[in-house]
N, C-alpha and C positions, 0 to 999 in steps of 0.2 A: 890117666893116659888112654884107657879104653872105655871111659865112661860114656854110656849111651851107645856103644858100638856093638855090644854082644847080646845075642838073643838065643834062646833054645828053639828047636823046631816045633815045640808046642805052642809057640806064640802065634798070634793072628796077623793077618796082613795089615790090619789097622795099627797093631803094635809096632810093626816094622816101619810103617809110614810115620808114626809119631816119633820113633827113635831117629829116623833120618832127618825129620824137621828139626829135632833138638840138637843132634850132633853136627849138622851142617856139613857133613862129609859126603852126602849122596849115596851112602851104602850102610848096611848093617851086616855083621858077621854071625852066622849061625854056628854055634859050637855045642859040644857035649859038656859034661860036668868037669872034665879035665882041660877044657878050653881047646880041644882039638877042633880044627876047622872042618865043618861039614859042607856048607854052601855059603854063598853070598847072595844078598838081595839088594838090588840097586834102586835108585829113584826111577830109572826106566822100567824096571820090572813092575813097580807099583803102578805106574801110569798105564802100562799095557794091561794090567789087571782091571783098571778102571774102564778102559776101552772095551774089554771083553765082557763087562757087566758083572764081574765077580763080586760077590758080597765081601766087603772089606773086613767083616768079622769072621770070615772063613779062616781056617788054619793055614799057615804058610805052606803046609804040605801040598796044597793045590798048585802054588807057584813052583815048588820043587819038582813036582811031577812033570810040568812043562819043560823045565830046565833039563830033566833027565832024557827027554826026547832028542835033545841036541847032542850030537856026537862029542863035541869038545866042550863039555859042560863043567869040567873040573876048574875050580878057581885058580887063577894065576897068583902064585905066592913067591916070596923071596925069604932067604935066610937072614937072621939077625947079623948085622955087620956088613951087609951089601953097601956098595958105594952109591952116591947120588947119581952119577953118570949111568951106572948099570940099571938103576931103577927107572930113570927116564927113558932109557933104551927099551926096557921091557914094556913100559907104558906105550911107547910109540909103536912097537911091533904088534902089540895086542889091541891097540886103539882103546885103551882104558885110562882112567884117571886115578884109580886107587889100587894099591897092592897090599894085602895083609902080610905082615912080617912074622915069621915063625922062628921058634928056637930050635935047638937040636932034637928036642922031643916032639916036634911038630905041634907045639902049643902056640896059640896066638899071643904075641907080646906087644905088637904095635900095628899101626896102619900108616902106610906112606901114601900121600896124596899129591897130585901134581900142583894143586893150589898152594900147598906148603913148600914144595920143592922149588917152585917158580912163582913166588908171591906177587911179583909185579908184571907177570906176563900178560900181554894183550890177547884177547880172543881173536882167532884168525877170521874175522868177519868185520864188516862195517854196517852201520845202521842207517836207515832212512825213515824219517818221521814225516808222515803225510799231514801237513798243517795248513792246507790251502782252503779248507771248506768255509762256507758262510756262517754256519751255525744258526740257521734260521729258526730252528725249533727252540733256541734259547734266547731269542729276542724278548725283552730289550737288553739283556745282559751283553749281547754280542753286537750291539749297535756301535760301540766305541772300542771294542776289543775283539780280536779273533778268538774263536773258541779255545784253542790251546793255551791262550794267555789268561784265561779266567783263573782267579786265585783259588788255591786249595790250601787252607791255613794261611801262612804268611808268604807263600811263594806261588808263582804261576804253575799251572799243571805241567806245561812244557819243561819248566826248569826241573820239576820233580822227575819227569821222564828221563831227561838228560842225566841227572844225578844217578838214577837207577842204572842206566847204561854204563856210565863211568865206573860205578862200583862193581859191575860185572866184568870189567876188563875191556870194555869197548871204548876206544878213543877216537875213532873216525865216524863222524855223524854228519849226514846230509839232511837238510830240512827242505821239503817242498812247500812253497808258499804261493799265495795268490791274494786272498782277501786280507786287506790291511797288512801287507807284508812288512812295511816299515816298523810296525809295532814289535815284530819279532826280531828283525835284523838289528834294529837300534838297541834292543835289550841285550841280545846275546853276542853281537859282534862276531869275532872270529872264534869264539868259544874258549879262548885261553883262560879267562877268569872262571870258567866252569870246568876246567880240567879236561877239555876235549878239543879236537880240531873240527871246527864247524865250517861247512860249505852250504850254499843255498842254491836251489833250483827254482826258478820262478815260472809258474804256469801263466802264460799270457792269457789263456782261456782255460777254464776247468777241463782237466784231462781224465777225470774219473779216478777210481781207486787204485789204478796201477799205471795210468798213462805217463805220469811224471817220471817213472823209472826208465822210459824210453829216451829221456833227455840226458840220462846219466851215463858216465863211462862204466863199462862192464869190468868188474874186478875178477881176479882169479880166485878170490875167496867168496864164500857164500855171503848173501846180503840179507840182513834182518830188516824187515819192513813192518812198520806198525802205524796204526791210525793215531792221529795226534790228540784224540779226545778220550784216551784210555788211561785210567789210573790203575796201576797193577804192581804187584810184587812178584810177577812170574820170574822163574829162574832161567835166565837166558843161557847160562852155561849148560844147564840140564837139557834145554831145548836143542842146543847145538849138538850135544852128545847124542841125543835121540835121533836127530837128523842124520848124523854121520853113521850111527850104528845100523840104520836101515838103508844106507846108501840112497837117500831120497833125492829126488830132483826138486821137490817142493814139500815143505812141512807147514801145515795149517794148525795154528793153535785153536783149540776148541774148548768150550765151556759147557758143563752139564747144566741143563735147564729143564725144570719140571713145570708142567701145567696141570692143575687139578681139573678134572672133568666133573662138573657139578651134577652129573646124572649117573644112574646105573648103566654101565656099558655091557651090552649084550654081545657075547662072542658066539658066532654061528659057524656052522659047516653046512653050506647050502641052506635048506629050509630048517635044519635041525639046530636047536639051541644047545650049546655046549655048557655055558655057564654065564652067570651075571656077576660082574664085579662092581661094587658100589663105590662111586666117586673115586676112581683110581687117579693116581698121578702119573701122567705120561711123561717119560724122560727122553730127552733127545740131546744131542750135542749141537751147539750153535757156534757159528764163526766168531772167534774172539778178536778178530782184527789184527792179528800178529802173524807174520809169515817168515819162513826162511826159504830163500831161493838159491838154487845152484847157479853158477855162471850160465849154463846151457838154458835153464829156465828164463833167466834174465834176458838172454839174447832173443827170446821169442816175443818180447814186448815191442810193438811197433813204435816208430819214431814220430813224435809230433802229432798224434791223434788220440782222441778219447779211447780209453781202454780200461776195462774193469777187471778186478781180480777173478770173479767167476768165469770170465772169458778165458783167462790164462789157465785156470784150473781145468776147464773143459778141454782146452787145446791139449794140455799135457796128458790128460786121461785118454783122449782119443789117440794120441801117439803112443799109448801104453807106457808112458813114463811113470816113475814111482812117485805118487802123491800120497802122503801119509798125514795123520792127524796126531797132535800132541795135546793131551788133556791138561788144561790149566787147573790146578787144584789150590793155587795160592790166591791171594786177594786179587780181584779183578772187577772193575766197574767202568762201563761205557757211560760217559757223562753227556750224551747227546740230548737228553731231555731234562726238564726242570727237576723232576723227582729224583732222577739218578744223580744229578749234580748236587742237590741238597743232601742226598744220602752219602755221597762221597765226602762232603764237608763234615757231616756228622761222624762218619767213620774215622776221619782224620782227627777230629777233636777228641775222640775217646781212645785214640791210639790203635784202632783196628786195622788201619792201612799197613802198618809195619808188621803185622802178624801173618804167619802162614795160616791160611784157612783150609781146613779139611773138606772133603766132599763125601757124600754118601753114595753108595753104589749097591 
């Protein structure tokens, strides 16, 4: 019942990340030898550690110190025997998806999760897949097929993306089309055969990476936007939780990317040399082509003209809106180039696409 959920405070951040990936609950519980709950570490805590550049082999104590700076850092718990309605109310009040269950001696005996209490619940968002590009860098493969319809294994990439959305609890999906749109609409129809409700928005002329959103009705729920040439196992539920936790207007999925400098890098202070680092790997976060937009952010996209995501990001930042990043530590591959497409095919063939991939920090 508690397999893979309990750790001691001597564990490392990587231990917690591994346990979360294995238990698929989005959380681990830190306990003492008698199973008394000390703290909780969530998927969001791990991702914030990655963004801060914390070494994942550091002790969990580093994360706990940050939690202790927050006034209300005591985990929300419930006593054994509590009803489902009360649990759901607690989750709603505290905007959480997991609650440890304790016995009369304050020992952890179970974990309640929203996914288990409401197994068929839809995520309160809809998705938009940008699938109108020409895929020029993949010609001649894209001379007869739009890029999102290229096969990965025995199914088109776009079908795998829709299946991933459906399994995450997303049922409303819109697809932005332009190049060879009939190849997409004829294959997917209204989406019923694929377990989703599909609608299409046609760009009569290319509108950039965000312009098609200006043609769509603005929902009261957040909208998940993703490029149609991405193969990923990113946890959309975790991304939405992260977005809501930070009260964000826009959340940008990012991927850690390292570039090895083939020379010794000289660090200077004016004319003085401080040190030389031989062939370092420079790490940065790159745009992963997946976004969450609040309704207010969606409203800022102009109607019927070319508009790109960087323009929207700059606009929101200038307005001092909350724009945050969500690090993708799961499998992710942009298949915009030949070598990436072939790598994605190879990953799928050996089963790597279905596995959560850790990151180093």
